[in-house]
C-alpha positions, -999 to +999 in steps of 0.1 A: +048+352+056+036+318+068+002+323+052+019+333+019+041+301+021+011+279+027-009+295-001+020+290-025+024+253-014-013+246-019-013+264-053+017+243-064+000+211-054-032+220-072-012+229-103+006+196-101-027+178-097-040+193-129-009+195-151+017+171-139+033+147-165+030+110-161+054+099-189+083+088-167+094+051-171+094+045-133+076+058-102+096+085-084+094+087-046+097+123-035+099+135+001+066+148+013+065+179+035+034+187+054+027+224+054-008+229+042-014+191+040-048+194+057-064+204+025-081+175+007-076+182-030-100+157-043-122+127-035-135+101-059-156+069-058-187+058-040-204+026-028-215+002-055-206-023-082-204+000-113-172+012-128-156+037-104-176+024-074-162+003-046-171-023-020-142-019+005-113-003-014-080-016+002-045-012-011-032+013-037-002+015-061+010+039-087+021+026-122+049+040-143+023+060-162+011+076-130-022+057-129-037+047-096-044+010-090-068+000-063-079-034-050-117-034-048-120-062-023-156-073-021-162-066-058-134-091-064-115-069-089-089-043-093-097-008-107-074+016-124-078+054-125-058+083-140-042+108-117-073+129-115-095+100-104-111+093-138-119+056-142-098+039-169-104+002-167-108-028-144-097-064-143-106-095-124-139-112-114-149-136-086-134-171-090-102-191-087-091-195-124-061-176-137-070-139-138-099-143-115-098-130-079-114-137-045-112-108-021-080-092-034-063-071-007-027-060-015-012-046-047+022-035-057+038-022-089+071-037-100+090-010-120+114-036-134+088-057-152+061-030-152+038-057-137+011-054-111+014-079-082-020-086-066-024-104-033-054-127-042-062-132-006-089-158-004-073-178-032-041-178-011-018-168-039-002-138-057-012-130-093+008-110-117-008-088-144+007-064-170-002-026-168-033-032-189-046-059-165-037-090-186-029-121-166+008-131-166+013-158-140+003-169-105+024-179-075+015-197-043-011-221-028-027-226+005-006-241+033+019-236+060+051-249+043+077-227+028+063-209-003+027-217+007+004-189+018-026-184+041-045-152+032-017-130+018-023-093+024+004-067+017+031-072-009+061-051-019+091-054-042+125-051-025+157-035-038+168-068-054+135-074-072+123-100-047+086-101-036+080-096+001+046-109+012+026-105+044+015-141+050-014-130+073-028-164+083+006-179+091+018-148+111+050-144+091+067-126+062+078-146+031+103-135+005+103-149-030+128-144-058+115-126-089+112-161-106+089-172-078+114-193-059+110-193-021+139-174-005+133-169+032+107-163+059+107-146+092+083-139+121+061-161+143+028-157+160+030-135+191+034-100+205+071-098+214+098-081+193+101-098+160+068-117+165+038-109+144+000-108+148-021-101+117+007-086+095-011-067+068+012-040+053+048-040+040+072-014+026+109-012+018+133+014+031+162+028+011+187+006+030+167-025+022+151-028+056+115-041+057+086-022+073+057-044+085+024-031+100+006-054+124-032-049+126-034-072+156-005-058+177-013-021+168+023-013+158+049-012+130+081-032+131+112-028+111+134-058+101+166-059+081+166-075+047+173-109+062+144-107+086+163-097+118+143-074+141+155-038+141+130-017+160+094-009+169+075+021+156+041+036+166+033+014+196+007+033+216+002+058+188-016+038+162-047+016+163-054-011+137-028-001+112-033-013+076-011-007+046+021+013+046+040+035+022+077+046+023+086+079+005+119+090-009+132+102+025+122+070+043+092+086+059+068+058+068+031+065+060+006+043+079-031+040+072-043+041+108-079+028+107-085+031+144-076+068+145-092+077+111-061+092+096-027+085+079+001+087+104+036+097+092+068+086+110+102+102+103+127+123+121+164+115+127+157+080+139+128+074+115+104+066+143+090+100+154+054+109+146+058+139+123+022+143+109-013+131+110-031+134+077-069+134+070-081+138+106-118+146+104-118+138+066-111+100+066-131+072+081-115+038+084-086+043+060-068+012+049-046+020+020-021+047+014+004+056-014+020+087-029+026+097-066+055+114-082+039+148-076+039+142-038+001+138-036-011+113-010-039+089-019-058+072+009-086+046+006-115+056+028-135+024+034-164+040+052-172+062+022-160+036-004-139+062-020-104+076-024-092+109-009-062+128-023-042+152-001 
């Protein structure tokens, strides 16, 4: 019976992989269950500079059309693929002018505006593009003052449409209104509760709480929407976490580079390790996201490719 259930689960996912519609106007966030999840459905990408090739793929996001957006860090660009991993288009080139990028790391999709928000890390700013990759606007400049950035990494859109940014070099999180106005900041350098060391990934829970992964402290912290510390997750269980993703049931997916897998935390308190995905199939994963069909995408930096589970 168990074997029959797993076979049915895998068949359903493969069917979705081939036939699922991507015409919805916003990205759904289903709950992901983990029976049969060890099967890698597909892998695409390789090392290089041509279309569909990568030099250190980092963060991932899914658009309203179901396309997969990936920051291609050392190629200084963003690449976009369809749900089967077929290359569609790219945007960005190395530089500091509007629309140019310098080691982009984070990316998020804003379903309200249907814009892509790219953390243009070495230019110390965020850039906004439409779904076709056309430049819209830029936000931020280098510095330590409110609203200034030092190597932004992860970015997310909260329930109010604000932009939440991992200000990596300043060891803090900054929150901006949708119009770009600075709203608040929290965190300070350190290893205590509420302190941050190399914050890289950020996600939003259904109650508005903010999930932050710390590459330097090897843990995930949860803060309320105002930046007050709530709890720790994953201490002693994850090593060099990178980007995070939150599904429709508030399960937290963490790209665990040091353990070469994606760790999933959930349970009644939201902090129990419930699954490890990609063990033996991933090498130095840094990005993770999930599409409306429940397929998990992970950027595998060692192979310069993307795995789908």
